[in-house]
VMD Tcl script that draws the C-alpha trace (Angstrom):
set ca {
  {0.00 0.00 0.00}
  {1.22 3.48 -0.77}
  {0.06 6.71 0.80}
  {0.20 9.77 -1.40}
  {1.93 12.69 0.27}
  {2.52 14.94 -2.72}
  {0.69 18.12 -3.69}
  {-2.44 18.78 -1.69}
  {-1.78 15.59 0.30}
  {1.51 16.84 1.77}
  {-0.12 17.37 5.17}
  {-0.26 13.59 5.54}
  {3.50 13.48 6.05}
  {3.22 15.64 9.17}
  {0.40 13.48 10.55}
  {2.29 10.23 9.94}
  {5.51 11.60 11.44}
  {3.61 12.89 14.48}
  {2.08 9.43 14.96}
  {5.54 7.85 14.67}
  {6.81 10.22 17.37}
  {3.95 9.30 19.70}
  {4.20 5.57 19.09}
  {7.98 5.54 19.05}
  {8.11 3.29 16.00}
  {8.77 3.62 12.29}
  {6.18 5.27 10.05}
  {4.67 2.03 8.74}
  {4.23 0.52 12.18}
  {2.83 3.76 13.56}
  {0.20 3.90 10.80}
  {-0.87 0.31 11.56}
  {-0.98 1.01 15.30}
  {-2.94 4.22 14.71}
  {-5.52 2.26 12.71}
  {-5.83 -0.34 15.49}
  {-6.16 2.41 18.07}
  {-8.84 4.14 16.01}
  {-11.03 1.04 15.90}
  {-10.68 0.40 19.64}
  {-11.22 4.08 20.45}
  {-14.50 4.27 18.54}
  {-15.78 1.06 20.14}
  {-14.89 2.34 23.61}
  {-16.52 5.72 22.98}
  {-19.73 4.01 21.88}
  {-19.61 1.82 25.00}
  {-19.09 4.88 27.19}
  {-21.98 6.74 25.53}
  {-24.25 3.77 26.23}
  {-23.08 3.66 29.83}
  {-23.68 7.39 30.28}
  {-27.14 7.07 28.76}
  {-27.90 4.33 31.27}
  {-26.70 6.51 34.13}
  {-28.92 9.35 32.92}
  {-31.95 7.06 32.67}
  {-31.29 5.78 36.21}
  {-31.09 9.35 37.47}
  {-27.51 9.06 38.74}
  {-26.10 11.48 36.18}
  {-27.48 14.76 34.94}
  {-28.18 14.87 31.19}
  {-26.08 18.00 30.66}
  {-23.07 16.34 32.33}
  {-23.39 13.28 30.09}
  {-23.67 15.49 27.02}
  {-20.60 17.47 28.11}
  {-18.56 14.28 28.56}
  {-19.50 13.17 25.05}
  {-18.57 16.58 23.69}
  {-15.16 16.44 25.38}
  {-14.49 13.00 23.93}
  {-15.72 13.96 20.47}
  {-13.49 14.46 17.47}
  {-13.52 18.19 16.83}
  {-11.56 17.90 13.58}
  {-14.51 16.22 11.87}
  {-12.41 13.22 10.87}
  {-14.42 10.64 12.80}
  {-17.75 10.26 14.44}
  {-18.26 11.62 17.92}
  {-20.16 9.85 20.66}
  {-23.53 11.35 21.42}
  {-26.49 10.67 23.61}
  {-30.10 11.19 22.62}
  {-31.64 12.26 25.90}
  {-35.40 12.40 26.34}
  {-36.85 13.22 29.71}
  {-40.37 12.11 30.42}
  {-41.94 13.58 33.50}
  {-45.37 12.94 34.85}
  {-47.34 16.06 35.62}
  {-49.95 15.62 38.32}
}
mol new
graphics top color blue
foreach p $ca { graphics top sphere $p radius 0.5 }
foreach p [lrange $ca 0 end-1] q [lrange $ca 1 end] { graphics top cylinder $p $q radius 0.2 }
display resetview
């Protein structure tokens, strides 16, 4: 596999080298490890969002706190999906 880094794709070189610095490996190994990390990260974020939603429904966590946690964990570079919680509060009015 080859990754184009010429022309308008030159920014990829910086990203790959930054990953290699973090991982402490060569560029190829760091790309593979970054891909593995990405998959695990997204699965764990979805698991956390489900957990937070459960805590909100049990009343042990405020909805705005759960939403804030998801926002903090979200990807603000719009490269990936961000965890979110659809919160609906039903209250009985007597």
